[in-house]
All heavy atoms as TSV, in Angstrom:
chain	resi	resn	atom	element	x	y	z
A	1	MET	N	N	0.838	-1.153	0.019
A	1	MET	CA	C	-0.017	0.011	0.046
A	1	MET	C	C	0.908	1.257	0.028
A	1	MET	O	O	1.793	1.360	0.828
A	1	MET	CB	C	-0.903	-0.033	1.263
A	1	MET	CG	C	-1.918	1.105	1.241
A	1	MET	SD	S	-2.893	1.094	2.724
A	1	MET	CE	C	-4.319	0.176	2.180
A	2	GLN	N	N	0.680	2.152	-0.888
A	2	GLN	CA	C	1.473	3.364	-1.009
A	2	GLN	C	C	0.899	4.457	-0.074
A	2	GLN	O	O	-0.283	4.598	0.022
A	2	GLN	CB	C	1.463	3.881	-2.435
A	2	GLN	CG	C	2.215	3.054	-3.394
A	2	GLN	CD	C	2.224	3.644	-4.768
A	2	GLN	OE1	O	1.407	4.488	-5.053
A	2	GLN	NE2	N	3.113	3.172	-5.608
A	3	ASN	N	N	1.848	5.195	0.507
A	3	ASN	CA	C	1.430	6.351	1.300
A	3	ASN	C	C	1.232	7.500	0.347
A	3	ASN	O	O	2.127	7.831	-0.406
A	3	ASN	CB	C	2.495	6.679	2.346
A	3	ASN	CG	C	2.582	5.695	3.419
A	3	ASN	OD1	O	1.563	4.989	3.709
A	3	ASN	ND2	N	3.652	5.591	4.134
A	4	GLN	N	N	0.070	8.118	0.457
A	4	GLN	CA	C	-0.187	9.312	-0.350
A	4	GLN	C	C	0.529	10.542	0.295
A	4	GLN	O	O	0.518	10.660	1.494
A	4	GLN	CB	C	-1.696	9.559	-0.458
A	4	GLN	CG	C	-2.411	8.520	-1.200
A	4	GLN	CD	C	-3.907	8.825	-1.304
A	4	GLN	OE1	O	-4.346	9.772	-0.689
A	4	GLN	NE2	N	-4.622	8.023	-2.026
A	5	PRO	N	N	1.094	11.421	-0.513
A	5	PRO	CA	C	1.712	12.616	0.024
A	5	PRO	C	C	0.648	13.470	0.710
A	5	PRO	O	O	-0.482	13.602	0.209
A	5	PRO	CB	C	2.365	13.271	-1.170
A	5	PRO	CG	C	1.679	12.695	-2.357
A	5	PRO	CD	C	1.140	11.377	-1.948
A	6	GLN	N	N	1.041	14.021	1.839
A	6	GLN	CA	C	0.102	14.839	2.609
A	6	GLN	C	C	0.019	16.215	1.924
A	6	GLN	O	O	1.011	16.843	1.566
A	6	GLN	CB	C	0.575	14.987	4.007
A	6	GLN	CG	C	-0.415	15.479	4.976
A	6	GLN	CD	C	0.076	15.432	6.390
A	6	GLN	OE1	O	1.287	15.594	6.617
A	6	GLN	NE2	N	-0.843	15.262	7.336
A	7	ARG	N	N	-1.207	16.688	1.754
A	7	ARG	CA	C	-1.475	18.008	1.183
A	7	ARG	C	C	-1.091	19.084	2.191
A	7	ARG	O	O	-1.313	18.923	3.394
A	7	ARG	CB	C	-2.928	18.147	0.757
A	7	ARG	CG	C	-3.266	17.284	-0.368
A	7	ARG	CD	C	-4.721	17.357	-0.784
A	7	ARG	NE	N	-5.374	18.624	-0.438
A	7	ARG	CZ	C	-6.643	18.872	-0.596
A	7	ARG	NH1	N	-7.448	17.918	-1.018
A	7	ARG	NH2	N	-7.176	20.018	-0.294
A	8	PRO	N	N	-0.561	20.169	1.707
A	8	PRO	CA	C	-0.281	21.308	2.613
A	8	PRO	C	C	-1.521	21.834	3.249
A	8	PRO	O	O	-2.585	21.828	2.631
A	8	PRO	CB	C	0.409	22.337	1.758
A	8	PRO	CG	C	0.142	21.906	0.365
A	8	PRO	CD	C	-0.213	20.480	0.335
A	9	ASP	N	N	-1.425	22.312	4.449
A	9	ASP	CA	C	-2.597	22.882	5.156
A	9	ASP	C	C	-2.798	24.292	4.672
A	9	ASP	O	O	-1.970	25.197	4.813
A	9	ASP	CB	C	-2.282	22.885	6.631
A	9	ASP	CG	C	-3.567	22.984	7.483
A	9	ASP	OD1	O	-4.660	22.838	6.927
A	9	ASP	OD2	O	-3.405	23.149	8.689
A	10	ARG	N	N	-3.934	24.515	3.975
A	10	ARG	CA	C	-4.213	25.819	3.435
A	10	ARG	C	C	-4.815	26.758	4.532
A	10	ARG	O	O	-5.356	26.297	5.535
A	10	ARG	CB	C	-5.283	25.731	2.293
A	10	ARG	CG	C	-4.770	24.908	1.162
A	10	ARG	CD	C	-5.759	24.793	-0.017
A	10	ARG	NE	N	-7.121	24.998	0.311
A	10	ARG	CZ	C	-8.050	25.455	-0.479
A	10	ARG	NH1	N	-7.717	25.779	-1.708
A	10	ARG	NH2	N	-9.284	25.585	-0.099
A	11	ILE	N	N	-4.722	28.034	4.283
A	11	ILE	CA	C	-5.295	29.035	5.137
A	11	ILE	C	C	-6.574	29.541	4.467
A	11	ILE	O	O	-6.567	29.932	3.353
A	11	ILE	CB	C	-4.372	30.234	5.358
A	11	ILE	CG1	C	-3.016	29.784	5.987
A	11	ILE	CG2	C	-5.031	31.320	6.233
A	11	ILE	CD1	C	-3.170	29.232	7.431
A	12	LEU	N	N	-7.684	29.416	5.231
A	12	LEU	CA	C	-8.967	29.835	4.725
A	12	LEU	C	C	-9.283	31.217	5.212
A	12	LEU	O	O	-9.112	31.550	6.402
A	12	LEU	CB	C	-10.074	28.899	5.152
A	12	LEU	CG	C	-9.915	27.405	4.829
A	12	LEU	CD1	C	-11.036	26.602	5.430
A	12	LEU	CD2	C	-9.815	27.196	3.328
A	13	ARG	N	N	-9.849	32.053	4.357
A	13	ARG	CA	C	-10.280	33.404	4.730
A	13	ARG	C	C	-11.684	33.347	5.302
A	13	ARG	O	O	-12.388	32.356	5.239
A	13	ARG	CB	C	-10.257	34.340	3.516
A	13	ARG	CG	C	-8.850	34.470	2.867
A	13	ARG	CD	C	-7.884	35.208	3.772
A	13	ARG	NE	N	-8.396	36.540	4.160
A	13	ARG	CZ	C	-8.254	37.650	3.448
A	13	ARG	NH1	N	-7.564	37.611	2.325
A	13	ARG	NH2	N	-8.780	38.761	3.825
A	14	MET	N	N	-12.104	34.434	5.900
A	14	MET	CA	C	-13.394	34.555	6.589
A	14	MET	C	C	-14.552	34.094	5.727
A	14	MET	O	O	-15.372	33.263	6.178
A	14	MET	CB	C	-13.623	35.955	7.059
A	14	MET	CG	C	-14.999	36.233	7.652
A	14	MET	SD	S	-15.245	35.428	9.262
A	14	MET	CE	C	-14.324	36.527	10.317
A	15	LYS	N	N	-14.663	34.592	4.537
A	15	LYS	CA	C	-15.771	34.234	3.638
A	15	LYS	C	C	-15.911	32.674	3.458
A	15	LYS	O	O	-16.997	32.154	3.597
A	15	LYS	CB	C	-15.627	34.918	2.302
A	15	LYS	CG	C	-16.762	34.642	1.362
A	15	LYS	CD	C	-16.548	35.401	0.044
A	15	LYS	CE	C	-17.669	35.031	-0.942
A	15	LYS	NZ	N	-17.432	35.699	-2.251
A	16	THR	N	N	-14.785	32.048	3.230
A	16	THR	CA	C	-14.764	30.573	3.040
A	16	THR	C	C	-15.152	29.863	4.289
A	16	THR	O	O	-15.925	28.915	4.263
A	16	THR	CB	C	-13.411	30.150	2.530
A	16	THR	OG1	O	-13.061	30.879	1.406
A	16	THR	CG2	C	-13.384	28.680	2.235
A	17	VAL	N	N	-14.663	30.297	5.450
A	17	VAL	CA	C	-14.971	29.664	6.692
A	17	VAL	C	C	-16.473	29.778	7.016
A	17	VAL	O	O	-17.138	28.815	7.428
A	17	VAL	CB	C	-14.152	30.256	7.862
A	17	VAL	CG1	C	-14.602	29.752	9.230
A	17	VAL	CG2	C	-12.686	29.945	7.676
A	18	LEU	N	N	-17.037	30.950	6.776
A	18	LEU	CA	C	-18.483	31.181	6.990
A	18	LEU	C	C	-19.301	30.299	6.070
A	18	LEU	O	O	-20.337	29.732	6.511
A	18	LEU	CB	C	-18.822	32.658	6.814
A	18	LEU	CG	C	-18.203	33.597	7.833
A	18	LEU	CD1	C	-18.607	35.048	7.498
A	18	LEU	CD2	C	-18.554	33.256	9.261
A	19	GLU	N	N	-18.872	30.127	4.810
A	19	GLU	CA	C	-19.611	29.264	3.883
A	19	GLU	C	C	-19.555	27.802	4.311
A	19	GLU	O	O	-20.601	27.120	4.244
A	19	GLU	CB	C	-19.016	29.444	2.476
A	19	GLU	CG	C	-19.342	30.732	1.830
A	19	GLU	CD	C	-18.598	30.940	0.512
A	19	GLU	OE1	O	-17.716	30.115	0.142
A	19	GLU	OE2	O	-18.859	31.962	-0.182
A	20	ARG	N	N	-18.391	27.340	4.735
A	20	ARG	CA	C	-18.249	25.946	5.122
A	20	ARG	C	C	-18.935	25.569	6.405
A	20	ARG	O	O	-19.403	24.467	6.559
A	20	ARG	CB	C	-16.743	25.579	5.225
A	20	ARG	CG	C	-16.046	25.554	3.900
A	20	ARG	CD	C	-14.667	24.950	3.984
A	20	ARG	NE	N	-13.978	24.992	2.726
A	20	ARG	CZ	C	-12.833	24.469	2.521
A	20	ARG	NH1	N	-12.196	23.810	3.469
A	20	ARG	NH2	N	-12.273	24.551	1.264
A	21	THR	N	N	-18.974	26.531	7.385
A	21	THR	CA	C	-19.560	26.239	8.673
A	21	THR	C	C	-20.967	26.577	8.766
A	21	THR	O	O	-21.724	26.060	9.605
A	21	THR	CB	C	-18.793	26.985	9.765
A	21	THR	OG1	O	-18.932	28.421	9.558
A	21	THR	CG2	C	-17.332	26.587	9.816
A	22	GLY	N	N	-21.491	27.511	7.951
A	22	GLY	CA	C	-22.872	27.988	8.057
A	22	GLY	C	C	-23.046	28.947	9.191
A	22	GLY	O	O	-24.188	29.317	9.527
A	23	LEU	N	N	-21.992	29.398	9.846
A	23	LEU	CA	C	-22.065	30.348	10.979
A	23	LEU	C	C	-22.092	31.806	10.461
A	23	LEU	O	O	-21.651	32.040	9.333
A	23	LEU	CB	C	-20.817	30.222	11.892
A	23	LEU	CG	C	-20.624	28.852	12.558
A	23	LEU	CD1	C	-19.312	28.823	13.300
A	23	LEU	CD2	C	-21.794	28.497	13.490
A	24	THR	N	N	-22.605	32.693	11.297
A	24	THR	CA	C	-22.499	34.099	11.013
A	24	THR	C	C	-21.181	34.588	11.566
A	24	THR	O	O	-20.551	33.953	12.423
A	24	THR	CB	C	-23.654	34.882	11.628
A	24	THR	OG1	O	-23.576	34.806	13.036
A	24	THR	CG2	C	-25.009	34.443	11.107
A	25	ARG	N	N	-20.742	35.728	11.135
A	25	ARG	CA	C	-19.513	36.333	11.622
A	25	ARG	C	C	-19.527	36.507	13.108
A	25	ARG	O	O	-18.566	36.159	13.801
A	25	ARG	CB	C	-19.279	37.675	10.923
A	25	ARG	CG	C	-17.954	38.365	11.258
A	25	ARG	CD	C	-17.849	39.694	10.575
A	25	ARG	NE	N	-17.983	39.599	9.146
A	25	ARG	CZ	C	-16.962	39.624	8.305
A	25	ARG	NH1	N	-15.733	39.784	8.770
A	25	ARG	NH2	N	-17.109	39.519	7.025
A	26	SER	N	N	-20.585	37.050	13.662
A	26	SER	CA	C	-20.683	37.295	15.108
A	26	SER	C	C	-20.664	35.949	15.890
A	26	SER	O	O	-20.011	35.867	16.933
A	26	SER	CB	C	-21.889	38.108	15.463
A	26	SER	OG	O	-23.075	37.464	15.050
A	27	THR	N	N	-21.343	34.923	15.391
A	27	THR	CA	C	-21.361	33.629	16.084
A	27	THR	C	C	-19.945	33.036	16.036
A	27	THR	O	O	-19.502	32.452	17.007
A	27	THR	CB	C	-22.389	32.675	15.434
A	27	THR	OG1	O	-23.701	33.293	15.542
A	27	THR	CG2	C	-22.373	31.331	16.093
A	28	LEU	N	N	-19.294	33.168	14.898
A	28	LEU	CA	C	-17.900	32.647	14.756
A	28	LEU	C	C	-16.995	33.248	15.829
A	28	LEU	O	O	-16.319	32.539	16.568
A	28	LEU	CB	C	-17.392	32.910	13.386
A	28	LEU	CG	C	-15.948	32.497	13.112
A	28	LEU	CD1	C	-15.867	30.969	12.949
A	28	LEU	CD2	C	-15.432	33.150	11.843
A	29	TYR	N	N	-17.000	34.576	15.929
A	29	TYR	CA	C	-16.171	35.225	16.959
A	29	TYR	C	C	-16.613	34.894	18.374
A	29	TYR	O	O	-15.772	34.729	19.245
A	29	TYR	CB	C	-16.176	36.742	16.737
A	29	TYR	CG	C	-15.300	37.184	15.589
A	29	TYR	CD1	C	-15.791	37.875	14.505
A	29	TYR	CD2	C	-13.910	36.889	15.563
A	29	TYR	CE1	C	-14.982	38.271	13.480
A	29	TYR	CE2	C	-13.161	37.281	14.531
A	29	TYR	CZ	C	-13.653	37.954	13.491
A	29	TYR	OH	O	-12.861	38.338	12.419
A	30	ARG	N	N	-17.915	34.746	18.612
A	30	ARG	CA	C	-18.383	34.328	19.949
A	30	ARG	C	C	-17.890	32.941	20.277
A	30	ARG	O	O	-17.462	32.676	21.415
A	30	ARG	CB	C	-19.928	34.402	19.939
A	30	ARG	CG	C	-20.513	34.446	21.346
A	30	ARG	CD	C	-21.980	34.757	21.380
A	30	ARG	NE	N	-22.784	34.287	20.277
A	30	ARG	CZ	C	-23.375	35.085	19.381
A	30	ARG	NH1	N	-23.258	36.402	19.499
A	30	ARG	NH2	N	-24.082	34.575	18.406
A	31	LYS	N	N	-17.889	32.001	19.316
A	31	LYS	CA	C	-17.394	30.646	19.581
A	31	LYS	C	C	-15.851	30.662	19.794
A	31	LYS	O	O	-15.371	29.913	20.621
A	31	LYS	CB	C	-17.788	29.751	18.403
A	31	LYS	CG	C	-19.253	29.369	18.412
A	31	LYS	CD	C	-19.540	28.376	17.316
A	31	LYS	CE	C	-20.959	27.888	17.379
A	31	LYS	NZ	N	-21.234	27.079	18.568
A	32	MET	N	N	-15.157	31.495	19.056
A	32	MET	CA	C	-13.711	31.617	19.271
A	32	MET	C	C	-13.418	32.070	20.678
A	32	MET	O	O	-12.553	31.578	21.375
A	32	MET	CB	C	-13.072	32.586	18.249
A	32	MET	CG	C	-12.890	31.947	16.910
A	32	MET	SD	S	-12.268	33.087	15.654
A	32	MET	CE	C	-11.023	33.996	16.517
A	33	GLU	N	N	-14.187	33.097	21.126
A	33	GLU	CA	C	-13.972	33.675	22.491
A	33	GLU	C	C	-14.297	32.624	23.534
A	33	GLU	O	O	-13.599	32.559	24.535
A	33	GLU	CB	C	-14.846	34.878	22.646
A	33	GLU	CG	C	-14.586	35.633	23.915
A	33	GLU	CD	C	-15.373	36.900	23.989
A	33	GLU	OE1	O	-15.454	37.637	22.972
A	33	GLU	OE2	O	-15.948	37.164	25.093
A	34	ALA	N	N	-15.281	31.779	23.277
A	34	ALA	CA	C	-15.650	30.744	24.232
A	34	ALA	C	C	-14.705	29.534	24.179
A	34	ALA	O	O	-14.821	28.621	25.014
A	34	ALA	CB	C	-17.116	30.292	23.992
A	35	GLY	N	N	-13.895	29.482	23.158
A	35	GLY	CA	C	-12.932	28.342	23.004
A	35	GLY	C	C	-13.547	27.152	22.314
A	35	GLY	O	O	-13.028	26.059	22.424
A	36	THR	N	N	-14.701	27.329	21.677
A	36	THR	CA	C	-15.378	26.201	21.008
A	36	THR	C	C	-15.177	26.215	19.485
A	36	THR	O	O	-15.784	25.426	18.759
A	36	THR	CB	C	-16.869	26.220	21.323
A	36	THR	OG1	O	-17.439	27.478	20.864
A	36	THR	CG2	C	-17.128	26.033	22.820
A	37	PHE	N	N	-14.317	27.146	18.987
A	37	PHE	CA	C	-14.015	27.165	17.568
A	37	PHE	C	C	-12.507	27.508	17.471
A	37	PHE	O	O	-11.980	28.202	18.336
A	37	PHE	CB	C	-14.829	28.208	16.846
A	37	PHE	CG	C	-14.691	28.139	15.350
A	37	PHE	CD1	C	-15.486	27.194	14.624
A	37	PHE	CD2	C	-13.823	28.906	14.636
A	37	PHE	CE1	C	-15.358	27.083	13.273
A	37	PHE	CE2	C	-13.700	28.825	13.216
A	37	PHE	CZ	C	-14.499	27.902	12.596
A	38	PRO	N	N	-11.814	26.925	16.477
A	38	PRO	CA	C	-10.369	27.203	16.381
A	38	PRO	C	C	-10.027	28.672	16.272
A	38	PRO	O	O	-10.754	29.461	15.661
A	38	PRO	CB	C	-9.940	26.403	15.099
A	38	PRO	CG	C	-11.038	25.493	14.829
A	38	PRO	CD	C	-12.281	26.085	15.425
A	39	GLN	N	N	-8.893	29.034	16.885
A	39	GLN	CA	C	-8.425	30.449	16.819
A	39	GLN	C	C	-7.924	30.703	15.391
A	39	GLN	O	O	-7.420	29.815	14.694
A	39	GLN	CB	C	-7.325	30.656	17.816
A	39	GLN	CG	C	-7.809	30.663	19.238
A	39	GLN	CD	C	-8.809	31.786	19.534
A	39	GLN	OE1	O	-8.540	32.942	19.140
A	39	GLN	NE2	N	-9.906	31.472	20.172
A	40	ASN	N	N	-8.035	31.979	14.999
A	40	ASN	CA	C	-7.532	32.359	13.669
A	40	ASN	C	C	-5.987	32.591	13.760
A	40	ASN	O	O	-5.426	32.665	14.819
A	40	ASN	CB	C	-8.246	33.575	13.133
A	40	ASN	CG	C	-8.329	34.723	14.097
A	40	ASN	OD1	O	-7.667	34.708	15.139
A	40	ASN	ND2	N	-9.118	35.710	13.776
A	41	THR	N	N	-5.388	32.698	12.581
A	41	THR	CA	C	-4.003	32.926	12.398
A	41	THR	C	C	-3.750	34.187	11.658
A	41	THR	O	O	-4.386	34.436	10.632
A	41	THR	CB	C	-3.371	31.702	11.635
A	41	THR	OG1	O	-3.656	30.492	12.319
A	41	THR	CG2	C	-1.875	31.833	11.496
A	42	ARG	N	N	-2.777	34.974	12.118
A	42	ARG	CA	C	-2.498	36.239	11.383
A	42	ARG	C	C	-1.695	35.924	10.100
A	42	ARG	O	O	-0.677	35.216	10.137
A	42	ARG	CB	C	-1.652	37.177	12.294
A	42	ARG	CG	C	-1.398	38.502	11.619
A	42	ARG	CD	C	-0.805	39.483	12.561
A	42	ARG	NE	N	-1.697	39.817	13.700
A	42	ARG	CZ	C	-2.720	40.537	13.590
A	42	ARG	NH1	N	-3.127	41.119	12.504
A	42	ARG	NH2	N	-3.452	40.806	14.720
A	43	ILE	N	N	-2.226	36.416	8.967
A	43	ILE	CA	C	-1.571	36.216	7.707
A	43	ILE	C	C	-0.697	37.421	7.400
A	43	ILE	O	O	0.416	37.310	6.932
A	43	ILE	CB	C	-2.601	36.034	6.578
A	43	ILE	CG1	C	-3.442	34.765	6.856
A	43	ILE	CG2	C	-1.936	35.961	5.210
A	43	ILE	CD1	C	-4.662	34.624	5.958
A	44	SER	N	N	-1.187	38.619	7.700
A	44	SER	CA	C	-0.423	39.878	7.543
A	44	SER	C	C	-1.008	40.847	8.531
A	44	SER	O	O	-1.788	40.479	9.387
A	44	SER	CB	C	-0.544	40.396	6.074
A	44	SER	OG	O	-1.818	40.794	5.818
A	45	THR	N	N	-0.610	42.090	8.447
A	45	THR	CA	C	-1.031	43.085	9.443
A	45	THR	C	C	-2.537	43.181	9.592
A	45	THR	O	O	-3.020	43.183	10.743
A	45	THR	CB	C	-0.506	44.489	8.969
A	45	THR	OG1	O	0.874	44.432	8.763
A	45	THR	CG2	C	-0.798	45.523	10.053
A	46	ARG	N	N	-3.293	43.224	8.523
A	46	ARG	CA	C	-4.735	43.351	8.628
A	46	ARG	C	C	-5.525	42.106	8.069
A	46	ARG	O	O	-6.660	42.213	7.711
A	46	ARG	CB	C	-5.207	44.591	7.949
A	46	ARG	CG	C	-4.640	45.872	8.553
A	46	ARG	CD	C	-5.210	47.029	7.944
A	46	ARG	NE	N	-6.671	47.022	8.042
A	46	ARG	CZ	C	-7.492	47.822	7.392
A	46	ARG	NH1	N	-6.994	48.716	6.582
A	46	ARG	NH2	N	-8.773	47.703	7.558
A	47	CYS	N	N	-4.853	40.984	8.027
A	47	CYS	CA	C	-5.475	39.778	7.395
A	47	CYS	C	C	-5.324	38.577	8.296
A	47	CYS	O	O	-4.225	38.287	8.747
A	47	CYS	CB	C	-4.732	39.573	6.050
A	47	CYS	SG	S	-5.453	38.282	5.051
A	48	MET	N	N	-6.472	37.968	8.530
A	48	MET	CA	C	-6.502	36.743	9.355
A	48	MET	C	C	-7.110	35.606	8.607
A	48	MET	O	O	-7.861	35.786	7.618
A	48	MET	CB	C	-7.375	36.975	10.588
A	48	MET	CG	C	-6.913	38.173	11.446
A	48	MET	SD	S	-5.325	37.954	12.174
A	48	MET	CE	C	-5.724	37.059	13.650
A	49	GLY	N	N	-6.831	34.411	9.001
A	49	GLY	CA	C	-7.354	33.216	8.393
A	49	GLY	C	C	-7.326	32.043	9.343
A	49	GLY	O	O	-6.840	32.123	10.450
A	50	TRP	N	N	-7.940	30.969	8.921
A	50	TRP	CA	C	-8.002	29.735	9.757
A	50	TRP	C	C	-7.376	28.586	8.960
A	50	TRP	O	O	-7.501	28.483	7.787
A	50	TRP	CB	C	-9.451	29.381	10.029
A	50	TRP	CG	C	-10.083	30.281	11.048
A	50	TRP	CD1	C	-10.250	30.053	12.372
A	50	TRP	CD2	C	-10.647	31.551	10.798
A	50	TRP	NE1	N	-10.872	31.143	12.979
A	50	TRP	CE2	C	-11.122	32.108	12.009
A	50	TRP	CE3	C	-10.805	32.396	9.638
A	50	TRP	CZ2	C	-11.695	33.309	12.125
A	50	TRP	CZ3	C	-11.362	33.648	9.783
A	50	TRP	CH2	C	-11.833	34.110	11.019
A	51	ARG	N	N	-6.679	27.694	9.678
A	51	ARG	CA	C	-6.111	26.538	9.054
A	51	ARG	C	C	-7.221	25.606	8.630
A	51	ARG	O	O	-8.162	25.353	9.352
A	51	ARG	CB	C	-5.183	25.771	9.972
A	51	ARG	CG	C	-4.011	26.590	10.376
A	51	ARG	CD	C	-2.935	25.731	10.986
A	51	ARG	NE	N	-1.757	26.471	11.340
A	51	ARG	CZ	C	-0.790	26.814	10.415
A	51	ARG	NH1	N	-0.901	26.389	9.176
A	51	ARG	NH2	N	0.192	27.585	10.780
A	52	GLU	N	N	-7.180	25.161	7.343
A	52	GLU	CA	C	-8.240	24.298	6.818
A	52	GLU	C	C	-8.391	23.043	7.611
A	52	GLU	O	O	-9.568	22.627	7.874
A	52	GLU	CB	C	-7.881	23.997	5.369
A	52	GLU	CG	C	-8.964	23.222	4.619
A	52	GLU	CD	C	-8.605	22.966	3.167
A	52	GLU	OE1	O	-7.455	22.821	2.800
A	52	GLU	OE2	O	-9.545	22.919	2.368
A	53	SER	N	N	-7.318	22.500	8.102
A	53	SER	CA	C	-7.369	21.256	8.882
A	53	SER	C	C	-8.122	21.473	10.228
A	53	SER	O	O	-8.886	20.647	10.666
A	53	SER	CB	C	-6.005	20.703	9.175
A	53	SER	OG	O	-5.238	21.648	9.928
A	54	ALA	N	N	-7.929	22.637	10.836
A	54	ALA	CA	C	-8.591	22.959	12.122
A	54	ALA	C	C	-10.072	23.153	11.910
A	54	ALA	O	O	-10.934	22.654	12.680
A	54	ALA	CB	C	-8.029	24.228	12.722
A	55	VAL	N	N	-10.494	23.774	10.815
A	55	VAL	CA	C	-11.915	23.934	10.499
A	55	VAL	C	C	-12.582	22.627	10.194
A	55	VAL	O	O	-13.645	22.294	10.655
A	55	VAL	CB	C	-12.148	24.976	9.334
A	55	VAL	CG1	C	-13.545	25.026	8.939
A	55	VAL	CG2	C	-11.628	26.368	9.726
A	56	ALA	N	N	-11.842	21.779	9.388
A	56	ALA	CA	C	-12.380	20.448	9.033
A	56	ALA	C	C	-12.515	19.592	10.312
A	56	ALA	O	O	-13.542	18.859	10.450
A	56	ALA	CB	C	-11.447	19.775	8.039
A	57	GLU	N	N	-11.564	19.678	11.214
A	57	GLU	CA	C	-11.644	18.916	12.472
A	57	GLU	C	C	-12.819	19.363	13.301
A	57	GLU	O	O	-13.543	18.578	13.890
A	57	GLU	CB	C	-10.312	19.064	13.225
A	57	GLU	CG	C	-10.191	18.205	14.446
A	57	GLU	CD	C	-8.879	18.370	15.118
A	57	GLU	OE1	O	-7.848	18.245	14.424
A	57	GLU	OE2	O	-8.854	18.638	16.349
A	58	TRP	N	N	-13.041	20.711	13.361
A	58	TRP	CA	C	-14.169	21.220	14.105
A	58	TRP	C	C	-15.500	20.697	13.520
A	58	TRP	O	O	-16.419	20.289	14.230
A	58	TRP	CB	C	-14.135	22.707	14.126
A	58	TRP	CG	C	-15.257	23.356	14.872
A	58	TRP	CD1	C	-15.283	23.513	16.203
A	58	TRP	CD2	C	-16.466	23.876	14.346
A	58	TRP	NE1	N	-16.481	24.142	16.557
A	58	TRP	CE2	C	-17.195	24.365	15.424
A	58	TRP	CE3	C	-17.035	24.004	13.072
A	58	TRP	CZ2	C	-18.489	24.935	15.256
A	58	TRP	CZ3	C	-18.246	24.537	12.903
A	58	TRP	CH2	C	-18.985	25.054	14.015
A	59	LEU	N	N	-15.573	20.690	12.193
A	59	LEU	CA	C	-16.800	20.220	11.517
A	59	LEU	C	C	-17.001	18.728	11.803
A	59	LEU	O	O	-18.166	18.294	11.997
A	59	LEU	CB	C	-16.731	20.477	10.004
A	59	LEU	CG	C	-16.912	21.906	9.545
A	59	LEU	CD1	C	-16.527	22.110	8.113
A	59	LEU	CD2	C	-18.310	22.422	9.861
A	60	ASP	N	N	-15.937	17.958	11.815
A	60	ASP	CA	C	-16.030	16.486	12.107
A	60	ASP	C	C	-16.573	16.299	13.549
A	60	ASP	O	O	-17.311	15.328	13.766
A	60	ASP	CB	C	-14.689	15.842	11.962
A	60	ASP	CG	C	-14.295	15.663	10.484
A	60	ASP	OD1	O	-15.156	15.757	9.628
A	60	ASP	OD2	O	-13.067	15.398	10.265
A	61	THR	N	N	-16.194	17.124	14.531
A	61	THR	CA	C	-16.669	16.978	15.894
A	61	THR	C	C	-18.186	17.184	15.934
A	61	THR	O	O	-18.816	16.611	16.824
A	61	THR	CB	C	-15.944	17.899	16.863
A	61	THR	OG1	O	-16.188	19.217	16.522
A	61	THR	CG2	C	-14.473	17.613	16.903
A	62	LEU	N	N	-18.721	18.015	15.052
A	62	LEU	CA	C	-20.164	18.231	15.060
A	62	LEU	C	C	-20.934	17.024	14.588
A	62	LEU	O	O	-22.083	16.809	14.981
A	62	LEU	CB	C	-20.522	19.437	14.166
A	62	LEU	CG	C	-19.965	20.793	14.567
A	62	LEU	CD1	C	-20.365	21.827	13.573
A	62	LEU	CD2	C	-20.450	21.160	15.945
A	63	LYS	N	N	-20.303	16.197	13.741
A	63	LYS	CA	C	-21.006	15.052	13.173
A	63	LYS	C	C	-21.054	13.886	14.161
A	63	LYS	O	O	-21.855	12.973	14.009
A	63	LYS	CB	C	-20.226	14.591	11.903
A	63	LYS	CG	C	-20.339	15.590	10.803
A	63	LYS	CD	C	-19.475	15.139	9.618
A	63	LYS	CE	C	-19.484	16.210	8.534
A	63	LYS	NZ	N	-18.651	15.853	7.425
A	64	LYS	N	N	-20.246	13.956	15.246
A	64	LYS	CA	C	-20.188	12.865	16.180
A	64	LYS	C	C	-21.320	12.926	17.171
A	64	LYS	O	O	-21.921	13.841	17.458
A	64	LYS	CB	C	-18.860	12.826	16.867
A	64	LYS	CG	C	-17.717	12.407	15.975
A	64	LYS	CD	C	-16.484	12.355	16.662
A	64	LYS	CE	C	-15.293	11.998	15.723
A	64	LYS	NZ	N	-14.054	11.945	16.348
């Protein structure tokens, strides 16, 4: 069995995260503050994003 190469972890911007999760912006920030959603990562001075793997893992926990 061959090991597939691991894809690099992409950084998702706010619009994409909201589309994938179905959350509103305010709910997303409220969940981050409560510690129930992954923290964002600074991309540049005024730009934030979330690791795709962290968002996918959070979505998987909802399915359980």
